[in-house]
C-alpha positions in Angstrom: 17.7 -58.7 -61.6 14.6 -60.7 -60.6 14.7 -64.2 -59.0 13.4 -66.1 -62.1 16.1 -64.6 -64.3 18.8 -65.3 -61.7 17.7 -69.0 -61.6 17.8 -69.3 -65.4 21.3 -67.9 -65.5 22.4 -70.3 -62.7 20.9 -73.2 -64.6 22.7 -72.3 -67.7 26.0 -71.8 -65.8 25.6 -75.2 -64.2 24.8 -76.9 -67.5 28.0 -75.6 -69.0 29.9 -76.7 -65.9 28.3 -80.2 -66.0 29.9 -80.7 -69.4 33.4 -80.1 -67.9 35.5 -82.6 -65.9 34.4 -81.6 -62.4 36.7 -84.3 -60.9 39.8 -82.8 -62.4 38.6 -79.3 -61.5 38.2 -80.4 -57.9 41.7 -82.0 -57.9 43.3 -78.9 -59.5 41.8 -76.5 -57.0 44.4 -77.9 -54.6 47.2 -77.3 -57.1 47.5 -81.0 -57.8 48.0 -82.5 -61.3 45.1 -84.4 -62.7 45.1 -87.0 -65.6 42.2 -89.0 -67.1 42.2 -92.1 -69.1 39.7 -94.2 -71.0 39.7 -97.9 -70.3 37.9 -100.5 -72.5 36.3 -103.4 -70.7 35.9 -106.9 -72.1 32.2 -106.4 -72.7 32.7 -103.1 -74.6 32.2 -100.3 -72.0 34.5 -97.3 -72.0 35.1 -96.2 -68.5 37.0 -93.1 -67.3 39.8 -93.4 -64.8 41.0 -90.2 -63.1 44.5 -90.0 -61.6 46.4 -87.8 -59.2 49.9 -88.6 -60.3 52.7 -88.4 -57.8 55.0 -85.4 -58.0 58.1 -87.4 -57.1 58.2 -90.3 -59.6 61.4 -91.8 -58.2 59.9 -92.0 -54.7 56.6 -93.2 -56.0 58.3 -96.2 -57.6 58.9 -97.4 -54.0 55.2 -97.1 -53.2 52.4 -99.2 -54.6 49.5 -97.3 -56.2 46.1 -96.8 -54.6 42.7 -97.3 -56.2 39.9 -95.4 -54.4 36.5 -96.8 -55.6 33.3 -94.9 -55.2 29.9 -96.3 -54.0 26.5 -96.4 -55.5 25.3 -93.1 -57.1 28.8 -91.7 -56.5 31.8 -91.0 -58.7 35.6 -90.4 -58.6 35.0 -87.1 -56.9 33.8 -88.8 -53.7 37.4 -89.3 -52.3 38.5 -85.7 -52.9 35.5 -83.4 -52.2 36.4 -82.9 -48.5 39.5 -81.1 -49.4 43.2 -81.1 -48.8 43.3 -81.9 -45.1 40.3 -84.3 -44.9 39.9 -86.3 -48.1 41.7 -89.6 -48.5 42.7 -88.9 -52.1 44.4 -85.7 -51.1 46.1 -87.2 -48.0 47.6 -90.0 -50.0 48.9 -87.7 -52.7 50.5 -85.5 -50.0 52.3 -88.8 -48.7 53.7 -89.4 -52.3 51.3 -92.1 -53.5 50.0 -92.6 -57.0 46.2 -92.2 -56.6 43.7 -93.7 -59.1 40.0 -92.8 -59.1 37.8 -95.0 -61.2 34.3 -94.1 -62.4 31.9 -97.2 -62.7 30.0 -97.8 -66.0 26.9 -95.7 -66.3 28.2 -92.8 -64.1 28.7 -89.3 -65.4 32.2 -89.9 -66.9 31.6 -93.5 -68.1 28.7 -93.4 -70.4 30.3 -94.9 -73.5 30.0 -98.3 -75.2 31.6 -99.6 -78.4 28.3 -100.5 -79.8 25.4 -99.1 -77.7 24.3 -95.5 -77.2 23.8 -94.5 -73.5 20.1 -93.7 -74.4 19.5 -97.3 -75.3 18.1 -100.1 -73.2 21.0 -102.4 -74.1 23.5 -99.9 -72.6 21.8 -100.1 -69.2 21.6 -103.9 -69.1 24.0 -104.4 -66.2 24.2 -104.7 -62.4 27.0 -104.1 -60.0 28.0 -107.7 -60.8 29.3 -106.6 -64.3 31.1 -103.7 -62.7 33.0 -106.1 -60.4 33.5 -108.7 -63.2 34.5 -106.4 -66.0 35.2 -102.8 -64.9 37.4 -103.4 -61.9 39.7 -106.0 -63.5 40.1 -103.8 -66.5 41.0 -100.9 -64.3 43.6 -102.9 -62.3 45.1 -104.3 -65.5 45.4 -100.8 -66.9 47.1 -99.3 -63.8 49.6 -102.2 -63.4 50.5 -101.9 -67.0 50.8 -98.1 -66.8 52.8 -98.0 -63.6 54.9 -101.1 -63.8 53.7 -102.2 -60.3 52.2 -105.7 -60.2 50.3 -105.1 -57.0 48.2 -102.2 -55.6 46.2 -101.0 -52.6 42.4 -100.9 -52.8 40.1 -98.7 -50.8 36.4 -98.6 -51.5 33.2 -97.1 -50.1 29.8 -99.1 -50.0 29.2 -100.5 -53.6 32.9 -100.2 -54.2 33.3 -102.9 -51.6 30.6 -105.0 -53.2 32.2 -105.1 -56.6 35.6 -105.9 -55.0 34.0 -109.0 -53.4 32.4 -109.9 -56.7 35.7 -109.7 -58.6 37.6 -111.9 -56.2 34.9 -114.4 -55.8 34.5 -114.7 -59.6 38.0 -114.0 -60.7 40.3 -115.2 -57.8 43.5 -114.7 -59.9 43.2 -111.0 -59.1 44.1 -111.8 -55.5 47.6 -111.7 -56.8 47.3 -108.1 -57.7 46.0 -106.7 -54.4 48.4 -106.1 -51.5 45.7 -104.7 -49.2 42.1 -103.8 -49.1 40.2 -101.4 -46.9 36.4 -101.6 -47.2 34.5 -98.6 -45.8 30.8 -99.4 -45.1 31.1 -102.8 -46.9 27.9 -103.9 -48.5 27.3 -107.6 -49.2 24.6 -109.0 -46.8 21.7 -106.6 -46.3 19.2 -108.6 -44.3 19.3 -106.1 -41.4 19.4 -102.9 -43.4 17.4 -100.2 -41.5 17.0 -97.4 -44.1 13.2 -96.6 -44.2 13.3 -95.5 -47.9 15.2 -98.5 -49.1 13.3 -101.0 -47.0 10.1 -99.6 -48.5 11.4 -99.7 -52.1 12.7 -103.3 -51.6 9.2 -104.4 -50.3 7.5 -102.7 -53.2 10.0 -103.8 -55.8 7.5 -105.4 -58.2 5.3 -102.3 -58.3 8.4 -100.1 -58.8 9.5 -102.4 -61.7 6.2 -102.1 -63.3 6.2 -98.3 -63.0 9.8 -98.1 -64.5 8.7 -100.3 -67.3 5.8 -98.2 -68.1 8.0 -95.0 -68.0 10.7 -96.7 -70.1 13.4 -95.7 -67.5 16.6 -97.7 -67.4 18.9 -95.1 -66.0 18.2 -93.9 -62.5 19.6 -90.9 -60.5 21.6 -89.3 -63.4 23.7 -86.2 -62.9 21.6 -83.2 -64.1 21.7 -79.4 -64.0 18.5 -79.6 -61.9 20.2 -81.7 -59.2 23.0 -79.3 -59.1 20.8 -76.3 -58.9 18.7 -77.9 -56.2 21.9 -78.6 -54.2 22.9 -74.9 -54.4 19.5 -73.3 -53.8 18.0 -75.7 -51.2 20.9 -77.4 -49.6 23.7 -74.7 -49.7 25.1 -73.2 -46.6 22.7 -70.6 -45.2 19.6 -71.9 -47.2 16.5 -72.0 -45.1 15.8 -75.5 -46.4 19.2 -76.9 -45.6 18.0 -78.6 -42.4 15.4 -80.4 -44.5 18.1 -81.6 -46.9 20.2 -83.0 -43.9 17.0 -84.6 -42.5 16.2 -86.4 -45.7 19.8 -87.5 -46.1 19.9 -88.8 -42.5 16.7 -90.8 -43.0 18.5 -92.7 -45.8 22.0 -93.1 -44.5 21.6 -92.9 -40.7 21.6 -90.2 -38.0 25.2 -89.4 -37.2 26.5 -88.3 -33.8 28.8 -85.8 -35.7 27.6 -82.6 -37.3 27.5 -82.7 -41.1 29.8 -80.2 -42.7 27.2 -77.9 -44.3 29.5 -76.2 -46.6 30.1 -79.6 -48.3 26.4 -80.2 -49.3 26.4 -78.1 -52.6 29.7 -79.5 -53.6 28.4 -83.0 -53.1 25.4 -82.2 -55.3 27.7 -81.0 -58.1 28.8 -84.6 -58.7 26.2 -86.8 -56.9 24.1 -88.6 -57.9 26.2 -89.6 -60.9 23.7 -92.3 -62.3 23.2 -96.0 -62.0 21.2 -98.6 -63.9 17.8 -99.6 -62.6 19.2 -103.2 -62.7 21.9 -102.2 -60.2 19.2 -100.8 -57.8 17.1 -103.9 -58.3 19.9 -106.2 -57.5 20.5 -104.5 -54.2 16.8 -104.8 -53.5 17.1 -108.5 -54.0 19.9 -108.7 -51.4 17.6 -107.0 -48.9 14.7 -109.3 -49.6 16.7 -112.6 -49.8 19.3 -111.9 -47.0 21.9 -113.5 -49.3 25.0 -112.2 -51.2 24.0 -113.7 -54.6 23.9 -113.0 -58.3 21.0 -111.3 -60.0 17.7 -113.2 -59.9 15.9 -113.0 -63.2 12.6 -114.1 -61.5 12.3 -116.9 -64.1 13.5 -120.4 -63.4 14.1 -120.9 -67.1 16.3 -117.7 -67.4 18.2 -118.5 -64.2 18.8 -122.0 -65.4 20.1 -120.7 -68.8 22.5 -118.3 -67.1 23.5 -120.2 -64.0 22.7 -123.9 -64.7 20.2 -123.8 -61.8 16.8 -122.4 -61.1 17.9 -119.9 -58.5 20.9 -117.5 -58.5 24.0 -118.9 -56.9 25.7 -117.1 -53.9 29.2 -115.6 -54.4 32.0 -117.8 -53.2 33.7 -115.5 -50.6 36.1 -118.3 -49.7 38.0 -117.3 -52.9 39.1 -114.0 -51.2 42.7 -114.4 -50.0 43.9 -110.8 -49.6 44.1 -109.0 -46.2 40.9 -107.1 -45.7 40.2 -104.3 -43.2 36.4 -103.7 -42.7 35.3 -100.3 -41.3 31.8 -99.6 -40.4 29.7 -97.1 -38.4 27.2 -98.1 -35.8 24.8 -95.4 -36.9 24.7 -96.6 -40.5 21.2 -97.3 -41.9 22.4 -98.8 -45.1 24.3 -101.7 -43.5 24.1 -103.3 -40.1 26.8 -104.5 -37.7 25.3 -108.1 -37.9 25.6 -108.1 -41.6 29.3 -106.9 -41.5 30.0 -109.7 -38.9 28.3 -112.2 -41.3 30.5 -111.0 -44.1 33.6 -111.5 -41.9 32.6 -115.1 -41.1 32.5 -115.8 -44.9 36.1 -114.5 -45.4 37.5 -117.8 -44.3 40.7 -117.6 -46.3 41.5 -113.9 -45.7 43.1 -112.2 -42.8 40.6 -109.5 -41.7 40.2 -106.8 -39.2 36.9 -105.2 -38.0 36.8 -101.6 -37.0 33.7 -100.0 -35.6 33.5 -96.2 -35.8 31.1 -95.2 -33.0 28.6 -92.5 -34.1 29.3 -92.8 -37.9 26.6 -93.1 -40.5 27.1 -94.4 -44.0 28.6 -91.2 -45.5 30.6 -90.1 -42.5 33.3 -92.5 -43.7 33.7 -90.2 -46.7 32.8 -86.8 -45.5 33.1 -86.5 -41.7 35.6 -84.1 -40.3 36.6 -87.1 -38.0 37.2 -89.5 -40.8 41.0 -88.8 -41.1 41.5 -89.4 -37.4 39.4 -92.5 -37.1 40.0 -94.2 -40.5 42.5 -92.6 -43.0 45.5 -92.2 -40.7 45.0 -95.9 -39.7 44.9 -96.9 -43.4 48.2 -94.9 -44.0 49.8 -96.4 -41.0 48.8 -100.0 -42.1 50.2 -99.6 -45.6 53.4 -98.1 -44.5 54.1 -101.2 -42.4 53.5 -103.3 -45.5 56.0 -101.3 -47.5 
C-alpha cells in the first residue's frame, strides 16, 4: 500500500473517531465508568459535562465531589490523558471521589446553543468572561443538585483558573459552594508573560483582528482530523519531526527542566486543540497589553459605556473571593510569570491562600509531567483529606 493511500485511510479513520466521545473512550480504557450530561446555561449554551462516577456510592457520600476544569484550547480530556498512575482525574477516582470534567462553550463537546448554530457569528460572541459568568455556575448548580452535596472541590489549569476568578468576582454567592480551590498555572495578570508567539500576537492584535474579519473567522483552533493526523504523523513517538514539535511547544509554554513524555504527544493532539472563540483570544491579548485583570475592552468609549457605565472596562473585584485558594506555578512557564502570580495573590485580600512554586515546570508540566503527581496531585489529595 503506498503512502498516499495510507494517509487517506488514516484521515478517514480519525474523522470517524473524531465524531465519537474521545473523553469517555480515554476514561473507559482504564476500566472506569464514564457518564456525560448536557447542561443548559442562562444564556442558552448547551455544555457537556463528563463524569467518572465513584464505584462506592456509600463511601462517596462522605467525600465532596471534584470539578477539574481545563484551560484554553483544552477539554475534559486534559485531566485524564496521562493515565491511571499520573493523571489527577484517575488518582481522585482511585481514592473514591466523584470526578466531574466540564467542557467550556465552543470546545469540541460543547458546540450547541438553543438558538444559534455553531457556524454563525452569534454563537461565537463570547469571551472567557461568559464561561466564568454562565458556564461554571451552571455546572456547579448541576453537580450539587445531582449529587446532593452543597459544596465541592475545584481544580483548574490556566484559563480554568481565570473563569473561577471571574465567577467569584462577579457572583460572590458561589463562594458558599466551594470548599477548596487549587489553581494550576493561574492566569489573571499577564503583564510579564514571556511566550514569544503570544507576545507577538498581542502586539499585532489590530492587524490580526483585521485579517480575521477579512477571513470571516470567529472560531479559532478547532479540533479537526488534520490536527489529529498531524499529531500522529509528525509528533508521534519515533517520528523524525517529533523534536521539532517539542521545540515549537516549548517556545509557547516554556522550556521545562523535565523531559516531555513523548508517547503522550499524539494522544494530546487527539483532543487538543478543542476550539475557542477569537474573542477569547482577543481578551487574553488585552490582558497582556493592559497589564490589568479586566473585562473585555470593546475599543469604543460608547460601547464600553453602554455595557459598563464607564468609558473603559472595569477590573474584576478579586476582594469578593473568600474561599481558600492554593496557587501552583512553574518557574519555567512562558505563559505566566512569578511576578504576576504574586500580584494575583496580593489581590486575594479576603482569601486564605498558599503559593507553591514548582521548580523547572513549564505551563503544561502541571498537567502532563511524570513529576506532577509527586509535586502537586499528592499535595492536593493530602489537603482535601484534612478538610474532610
